[in-house]
N, C-alpha and C positions, 0 to 999 in steps of 0.2 A: 420166688424171692425168699431170702432168709429173713428171720425175725430176731428181735431182741439183740441188736448189735451192742456190744459192750466195749468200753474204752480200752479194755485190756487187749483187744485185737490189734490196736495200733500204738498204744502208749509207749512201748519200748522200742519201736522201730525208729531208726535214726532221723528221718525227716520230721517226726512228730514229738521229739523228746523235750522240746522247750515249751510245749503247750500245757496249760493247766487243765484240770478236769473239765471245767465249764467249756473251754474252747474245744476240747476233744469231743465232748458230747454234742456241741453245736455242729461240729464238722461231720460227725457220724449221722446226725439227723438229716443232713443234706446229701448223704450217700445213698446210692442204690446198690443193694447187694444182689449178686447174680451167680448162678451155677452155669458153667459152660462145659458142654460135653466134649470129650476128646475129638479133635479134628475140626471143630467149629471155629470159624473166623470171628474174632472179636472186632477187628477193624481191618480195612483193606488199604493198601498203598494208594495214595492219591485221594483218598476220601477226605472230605472236609473234617478237620479236627475240632470237634465240639465238646469232647469229654477227655478226662484223664483218669487213670486207673491205678489200683493197688492190687497186687496178687496176694491173696490170703493163703491159698493152698493150691498146689499143683505146679506145673511147669508150662511155660509158653514158648513156642518157637517163633522167633522173629525171622521173617522171610522177605527178602528184597529181590525185586525183579530188575535186571539190568536193562539198559536201552536196547540191547540185542535180544531181549526176551529170555535170557538165562536166569535161573533161580539160584539165589545165594542165601545161605543162612549165616548171618554174622554172629548171632548169639542166641542163648536161651535165657529166659527170665525165670528166676526162682522165687519161692514164697518170701513175702516181705518186701518185694521190690516195687517201686513205681514204674509204670510204663505208659506209653501213649502220651508222653509229656512234650507234645509239639510246642506248647507255649514256652517251654524252657529253651527250645531251639530257635524260637522266633519265626516259626513257619505256620502256615494256615492249614496244611494237609498232613496226614500221617505219612512218614517217609518210608514205611514198610508195612507188610501184613503182620498181624499178631494172631497166631493159631494155637489153640490148646493142644499141647503135646500129650496131655492126659486130662482127665476130668479136673476142672478147676473151680475155685470159688474166688470171685473178684469183688472189689468195691469200685463204684463208678461215681465220679463227680462231674458236674458241668464245668467247662473252662471259665465260666464267668466268675468262679470262686478263686481262680488262680492269682490274680493281682493282689487281692487282700491277703491271701496266704503268704505270698512272698514279702509283702510290705510289713505285715504284722508279726511274722515269725522268722527271725533271722536264721535260726538253725535249719528250718525247712528250706529256705533259699540257698544256704551254704551247701547243704547236703545234696540238694537237687543239682546244683552246678557241678559238684564233685561227681555225681552219677553220670551226668552228661559228658564230662571230661574223660572219665574212665571208659565209657562206651566208645567215644570217638577214638581214644588211644587204642582200644582193642581192635576196632575196625581197621585202623591204620596198620597195626601189627599184622592182622590177617592178610591185608592187601600186600604187605611186604613179603609175607610168607609165600603167597601165591606167586609172586614174581621171582623169588630167589631160592626157595627150598625145593628139594626133591619131593616127589609125591609121597614117599613113605614117611618123610619127616612131617609133612602137613597132616597126614592121617594120624600119625602118632600124637602130634600136638593136639589135634581135635579130640581124640579119645581121652588124653590126659586132662584136657580142659573140662570136659564133661564129668570126668571122675572127680576132679577137684571141686567142682561146683555142686555136684549132687551125690557123690559117692557115699556108699554105706559099707562098713566093714562086715563081712560074712566069713564063714568058715572057709570058703573057697578063695576069698580075696575081696577086692573092692568092687562092688557092683554099682553100675550107673543106675540111679534110682528112678528111672522113668523109661517108658518104651522109646528106644532109639533104633532106627533101622539103618541098614547099610546105605540106603538112599539118602538118609539124613546126613550121614558122614560124608557122602559124595557131595551133597549140596554145601556143606561147610568147607570143603577143601578144594572145590573146583576141579574135581577129577571124575572119572567114570565109575559107575556102579561096579563094573567088572573089575577095575583096579582095586577098589575098596574090598570087594569080596575076596580077591586073590591075596591081598595083604593080611586080612583078618584070618583067612584060612591058614596061611603060612605061620602066623603068630600063634594060632591055636595048636597047630602041629608041634611048634616049638615049646608049647606049654606056658606061653606068656599071657594069653587071654583065653576065656571061654566065651563063645558067642552062640546065640540061638536066635529064635524069632524075636526081634526087637529087644534083645537083651545082651549086654556086654559086661563081662566080669574081668577085671585085671587080676591075674594070678601072679604075675611078675612085673609089676609096674616099673621097676628099675630098668628093665630091658627096653621098655618103650621110651623112657627118659633118654637112654643112650641113643636110640634111633632118632628121637626128636632133635637131639643136639648134634646129630651127624657123626656120632662116635661109633656107630655100629650099623651094619647093613642087613637087610632082610635077605635070607638065603632062599633060593628057589625062584 
């Protein structure tokens, strides 16, 4: 467990911006801080939701199992985001798994605090609702992409989304700043590992990306944008 939590950890994050220092200190006193190793589940789909969380550092993979038993990755959570907010959805169980995509540091609060937070801090309530709305819209968009777009468009969109969310500029291009495998891309796009590997290999040959073991760098992101919008096709 981490020690000496300071209000600077959360003060400038959107959900907490309306809170005075005393309220932030009181909130942090009720938090449990935790380090989560890469690959460890923080919670599991269907598990009773008794806590909500804030990601301080790292990235979290959200994994949802369909009724048919297929695995789907609707999104990744980045530092500074709330997650596991079942209370905001009005459900009693977590709707998906949360898995550490890399080593993470999280804050954990019991759900018993949620009603007072929402009632006493309007900005927290407003921003949480906005977060829920954004995530639902993203999921609907992904489902639409699965139904209407070619595989190469879906894969390009997934890579671009990860680069936008976590990308860091390097001398080679924009690198996705956490370990991401071809299987992860497959789970995000509803296609096979073979197809993702074929497309990434073709894009690497064309000089648009560089990919290695759990690492993807966009060297010509504009080409992927054209593919994502259906204005260019992958050759080969």
